[in-house]
C-alpha positions in Angstrom: -20.7 7.0 -52.7 -17.7 9.1 -53.7 -15.0 10.1 -51.3 -11.2 10.7 -50.8 -9.1 9.4 -48.0 -5.5 9.4 -46.8 -3.9 6.0 -47.7 -2.1 5.3 -44.4 -5.1 6.2 -42.2 -7.5 4.2 -44.5 -5.2 1.2 -44.6 -4.9 1.1 -40.8 -8.7 1.3 -40.3 -9.4 -1.3 -42.9 -6.9 -3.7 -41.4 -8.4 -3.2 -38.0 -11.9 -3.9 -39.2 -10.9 -6.9 -41.4 -8.8 -8.7 -38.7 -11.9 -10.6 -37.4 -13.4 -11.6 -40.8 -13.4 -15.3 -41.4 -11.1 -16.7 -44.1 -13.7 -19.4 -44.9 -17.1 -18.0 -43.8 -20.1 -20.3 -43.3 -22.2 -17.7 -45.1 -20.4 -15.8 -48.0 -21.8 -12.4 -46.9 -19.8 -12.7 -43.6 -16.6 -12.1 -45.6 -17.9 -8.7 -46.4 -16.9 -5.3 -44.8 -19.6 -2.7 -44.7 -18.6 0.8 -45.8 -20.9 3.7 -45.0 -20.3 7.4 -45.7 -22.5 10.4 -45.0 -21.8 13.8 -46.6 -22.3 15.7 -43.3 -20.0 13.6 -41.1 -16.7 13.8 -42.8 -16.0 10.2 -42.0 -16.1 6.8 -43.5 -17.5 4.1 -41.1 -16.3 0.5 -41.6 -17.7 -2.6 -39.9 -17.3 -6.4 -39.9 -19.1 -9.2 -38.1 -19.0 -13.0 -38.1 -21.6 -13.6 -35.4 -18.9 -14.0 -32.7 -16.7 -10.8 -33.1 -17.8 -7.4 -34.4 -15.4 -4.6 -35.4 -16.1 -1.0 -36.1 -13.7 1.8 -37.2 -14.0 5.3 -38.5 -11.6 7.3 -40.6 -11.7 10.9 -41.8 -12.8 11.4 -45.4 -13.6 14.1 -47.9 -17.1 13.0 -48.9 -18.5 14.3 -52.2 -21.4 11.8 -52.2 -22.7 9.6 -49.3 -23.7 5.9 -49.6 -23.0 2.4 -48.3 -21.6 -0.8 -49.8 -20.5 -4.2 -48.8 -17.1 -5.3 -50.2 -14.9 -8.3 -49.7 -13.1 -7.3 -46.5 -9.8 -9.2 -46.7 -9.3 -8.3 -50.3 -10.0 -4.7 -49.7 -7.4 -4.7 -46.9 -4.7 -6.2 -49.1 -5.5 -3.7 -51.9 -5.3 -0.6 -49.8 -2.2 -1.8 -48.0 -0.4 -2.1 -51.3 -1.5 1.2 -52.8 1.1 3.9 -53.3 1.3 6.7 -50.6 -1.0 9.6 -51.0 -4.8 10.0 -51.5 -7.1 7.1 -52.2 -10.4 7.7 -54.1 -13.4 5.5 -53.6 -16.4 5.6 -55.9 -19.4 3.3 -56.2 -20.9 2.6 -59.6 -23.9 0.3 -59.4 -22.7 -3.1 -58.2 -19.0 -2.1 -58.4 -16.6 -0.2 -56.2 -13.7 1.6 -57.9 -10.5 2.2 -55.8 -7.9 4.5 -57.1 -4.5 5.3 -55.6 -1.8 7.0 -57.8 -1.8 5.2 -61.1 -3.3 2.0 -59.6 -6.9 1.3 -60.1 -9.0 -1.6 -58.8 -12.6 -2.7 -59.3 -14.4 -4.8 -56.8 -17.8 -6.4 -57.1 -20.0 -5.5 -54.1 -22.0 -8.0 -52.1 -25.7 -7.9 -51.3 -26.0 -5.3 -48.4 -29.5 -6.4 -47.5 -28.3 -9.9 -46.5 -25.7 -8.5 -44.1 -26.6 -9.1 -40.4 -27.1 -6.2 -37.9 -24.1 -5.7 -35.6 -24.6 -6.0 -31.9 -24.7 -2.9 -29.7 -22.1 -2.3 -27.1 -22.8 -3.7 -23.6 -22.9 -1.3 -20.6 -19.6 0.4 -19.8 -17.9 -0.8 -16.6 -14.7 1.2 -16.6 -11.6 2.2 -18.4 -7.9 1.1 -18.5 -4.8 2.8 -20.1 -4.4 1.3 -23.5 -0.6 0.9 -23.1 -1.0 -1.1 -19.9 -3.7 -3.3 -21.3 -1.7 -4.0 -24.4 1.4 -4.9 -22.3 -0.7 -7.2 -20.0 -2.2 -9.1 -22.9 1.2 -9.5 -24.6 2.6 -11.0 -21.4 -0.2 -13.4 -20.6 -1.8 -14.7 -23.8 1.1 -16.9 -24.9 0.2 -19.2 -22.0 -3.3 -19.8 -23.4 -3.9 -23.2 -25.1 -4.4 -23.5 -28.8 -6.4 -26.7 -28.4 -10.0 -25.7 -29.4 -11.3 -29.0 -27.9 -10.9 -27.4 -24.5 -12.4 -23.9 -25.0 -11.9 -22.9 -21.3 -8.1 -23.1 -21.8 -8.1 -21.0 -25.0 -9.4 -18.0 -23.1 -7.9 -15.0 -21.2 -9.6 -14.6 -17.9 -10.3 -10.9 -17.0 -10.8 -10.6 -13.2 -12.2 -7.1 -12.2 -12.1 -6.5 -8.5 -12.3 -2.9 -7.3 -9.6 -0.9 -9.0 -7.6 -4.0 -9.8 -7.7 -6.0 -13.0 -6.0 -9.3 -13.4 -5.4 -10.9 -16.8 -4.8 -14.7 -16.6 -4.2 -17.5 -19.0 -3.2 -21.2 -18.8 -2.8 -24.3 -20.9 -2.5 -26.6 -17.8 1.3 -26.7 -17.9 1.8 -23.0 -17.1 -0.1 -20.0 -15.8 0.6 -16.4 -16.6 -0.9 -13.6 -14.4 -0.6 -9.9 -14.8 -2.2 -7.4 -12.4 -2.8 -3.8 -13.3 -4.7 -0.8 -12.2 -7.9 0.3 -13.9 -10.6 2.9 -13.3 -14.0 1.1 -12.6 -17.3 2.9 -13.1 -18.4 1.2 -9.8 -15.7 0.9 -7.1 -17.6 -2.1 -5.7 -17.2 -4.1 -8.9 -16.4 -7.8 -8.6 -16.9 -9.6 -11.9 -14.9 -11.7 -14.3 -15.1 -12.6 -18.0 -13.4 -15.3 -20.1 -12.4 -13.8 -23.4 -11.0 -15.8 -26.4 -7.3 -15.2 -26.1 -6.6 -14.9 -29.8 -9.4 -12.3 -30.2 -8.1 -10.3 -27.2 -4.6 -10.3 -28.6 -5.8 -9.2 -32.0 -7.9 -6.5 -30.4 -5.1 -4.8 -28.4 -2.7 -4.7 -31.4 -4.8 -2.0 -33.1 -5.5 0.1 -30.0 -4.4 3.8 -29.9 -1.7 3.5 -27.1 -2.0 7.1 -26.0 -5.7 6.7 -25.1 -7.7 4.9 -22.5 -9.8 1.8 -23.5 -13.4 1.7 -22.3 -14.4 -1.8 -21.3 -18.1 -2.8 -21.6 -19.6 -6.0 -20.2 -23.0 -7.6 -20.2 -23.7 -6.9 -16.5 -26.4 -6.4 -13.9 -26.1 -4.4 -10.7 -26.4 -6.4 -7.5 -26.4 -4.2 -4.4 -23.3 -2.1 -4.7 -21.5 -4.6 -6.9 -21.7 -5.9 -10.4 -22.0 -9.4 -11.7 -22.5 -11.1 -15.1 -26.1 -11.2 -16.5 -27.0 -14.9 -17.2 -27.0 -15.8 -20.9 -25.6 -12.4 -22.0 -21.9 -13.2 -22.4 -20.4 -10.3 -24.4 -17.6 -7.9 -23.8 -16.7 -4.8 -25.7 -13.6 -2.6 -26.0 -13.6 1.0 -27.4 -10.6 3.3 -28.0 -10.7 6.4 -30.1 -12.6 5.7 -33.3 -12.5 1.9 -32.9 -14.7 -0.5 -31.1 -15.1 -4.2 -31.0 -17.3 -6.8 -29.2 -16.9 -10.5 -28.8 -18.9 -13.3 -27.2 -17.4 -14.7 -24.0 -16.5 -18.4 -23.5 -19.3 -19.8 -21.4 -17.3 -21.8 -18.9 -15.9 -21.4 -15.4 -12.2 -20.7 -15.2 -9.8 -22.8 -13.1 -9.1 -21.8 -9.5 -5.7 -20.5 -10.5 -4.6 -18.9 -7.3 -4.3 -22.2 -5.4 -1.8 -23.5 -8.0 1.0 -21.0 -6.9 3.2 -22.4 -4.2 3.2 -20.5 -0.9 6.9 -21.2 0.0 10.1 -21.8 -2.0 13.3 -23.7 -1.2 15.5 -21.9 -3.6 15.5 -18.7 -5.7 17.6 -17.0 -8.3 17.9 -13.3 -9.3 18.8 -13.0 -13.0 19.3 -10.3 -15.6 16.6 -11.2 -18.1 18.1 -10.2 -21.4 21.4 -12.3 -21.2 19.5 -15.3 -19.9 16.8 -15.1 -22.6 19.4 -14.8 -25.3 21.3 -17.8 -23.9 18.1 -19.9 -23.8 17.5 -19.0 -27.5 21.0 -20.0 -28.5 21.0 -23.3 -26.6 17.4 -24.1 -27.8 18.7 -24.1 -31.4 19.6 -27.8 -30.9 16.3 -28.6 -29.2 12.7 -28.8 -30.3 9.4 -28.7 -28.5 9.8 -32.3 -27.4 13.4 -31.9 -26.3 14.0 -30.5 -22.8 16.3 -27.6 -22.1 18.2 -28.4 -18.8 19.2 -25.9 -16.2 21.7 -26.5 -13.4 21.7 -23.8 -10.7 24.6 -23.5 -8.2 26.2 -20.6 -6.4 26.9 -17.8 -8.8 25.8 -19.4 -12.1 23.3 -21.4 -14.1 24.4 -23.9 -16.8 22.1 -24.4 -19.7 22.3 -27.6 -21.7 20.3 -29.2 -24.6 20.9 -32.4 -26.6 22.7 -35.5 -25.7 24.3 -38.6 -27.1 24.5 -38.7 -30.9 22.3 -35.6 -31.1 23.5 -32.0 -31.6 24.4 -30.5 -28.2 24.8 -27.0 -26.7 26.1 -25.7 -23.4 26.3 -22.2 -22.0 26.8 -20.8 -18.5 25.3 -17.5 -17.2 26.1 -15.6 -14.1 23.2 -15.4 -11.6 22.6 -14.7 -7.9 21.4 -18.0 -6.4 20.2 -19.0 -2.9 19.6 -22.6 -2.1 21.1 -26.1 -2.6 22.3 -27.0 -6.1 19.3 -27.7 -8.3 18.7 -29.3 -11.8 15.5 -28.7 -13.7 14.3 -29.1 -17.3 11.7 -27.1 -19.2 10.2 -26.9 -22.7 12.3 -24.2 -24.4 9.4 -22.3 -25.7 7.7 -22.2 -22.3 10.9 -21.0 -20.8 11.3 -18.2 -23.4 7.6 -17.1 -23.0 8.0 -16.7 -19.3 11.3 -14.7 -19.5 9.9 -12.6 -22.4 6.9 -11.7 -20.2 9.0 -10.0 -17.5 9.1 -6.3 -18.1 11.7 -5.4 -15.5 15.5 -5.6 -16.2 15.9 -8.3 -13.6 13.6 -11.3 -12.6 13.2 -13.6 -9.7 13.0 -17.3 -10.4 11.5 -19.3 -7.5 11.8 -23.0 -7.0 10.5 -25.8 -4.8 11.6 -29.2 -6.2 12.9 -30.3 -9.6 9.5 -31.8 -10.5 7.3 -29.1 -8.9 6.2 -25.8 -10.5 8.6 -22.9 -10.7 7.4 -19.3 -10.6 9.0 -16.4 -12.5 8.2 -12.9 -11.4 9.3 -9.3 -12.2 11.7 -7.7 -9.7 10.5 -4.3 -8.6 13.0 -1.7 -7.5 10.8 -1.1 -4.5 11.6 -3.6 -1.8 8.5 -5.6 -0.7 6.3 -4.6 -3.6 4.1 -7.4 -4.9 5.1 -8.5 -8.5 2.8 -7.3 -11.2 3.6 -10.3 -13.4 3.8 -14.0 -12.3 4.5 -17.0 -14.5 4.1 -20.5 -13.2 5.6 -23.3 -15.3 5.8 -27.0 -14.7 9.3 -28.6 -15.2 9.7 -31.7 -17.4 10.6 -35.0 -15.9 14.0 -36.2 -17.3 16.2 -39.2 -16.4 
């Protein structure tokens, strides 16, 4: 194998492929990245697989000699990222790969290609969604997913496909984030859902080409005019441009999240998101995850407080439009910031029932009566 590539394009493709490679693989060969080049394609194909997530990417290359090799993926990504700008030359010599960029030269020992597992194929395509919209939805929702691997169902992002509507949902039991967006289904009668590991989904959308659509593929079976999951075939795939990835689904039923959202509210506030978010960040400087950030709503303002007694303290007042009786609540600062950061509109609506009952943050559309695309339910903390 002997070829030349552009450093920036190569580094981007290698980083995308290496993102899913395990840092401590159960089998050493799973730390490898497969490189394959054919003289007649003008491309270098990269792939990685850890039996849960597979990644594939292609990058343009001037190929003088085709071939394939398995190299340490994370090390390759670090090397290419730090090469000087310009062309990168790759050449295989027996059990070694030579990487040259400018005056820098690296030699890597290849891994046994015959021991590398075959990558899974893509499941059937079920539709497409604009990459920018999907990236935005995942960014808004996945912070609400749990990091506790002992409860796998809560570490997932729930993708609910119904007709031309796609809902992305995540929860850690103390908050729920929901984003609804339009997508183009291959079958307008589709009614199917998938529970995807949230961290994998978040990593996937970071490398998508935002100007393109993302094809979504799911292990499915046609039932009448609709679509449902095939038993025992839990896999989802995403493809955009020259990149594709598959991942196994979490085999569990998601919570009935819709029933958690209150139907009526006793008070609400309309706020400008940026000033409130900045105020929360400042006041939270004297708090930690175990210290509540208190909010006191009254006509025309909200007062934020953190700390008490002999501890460091902070207070700040922000102007808001408030309807309802005066109300005092407390939240975990990071939960509050995640909810406000998820709102994409300039202004947000904060809906309340009681100081100890869930509050709901939504975007505030310019069109009166339009349903919010983003909803964030968060449970207040009990404080004396």
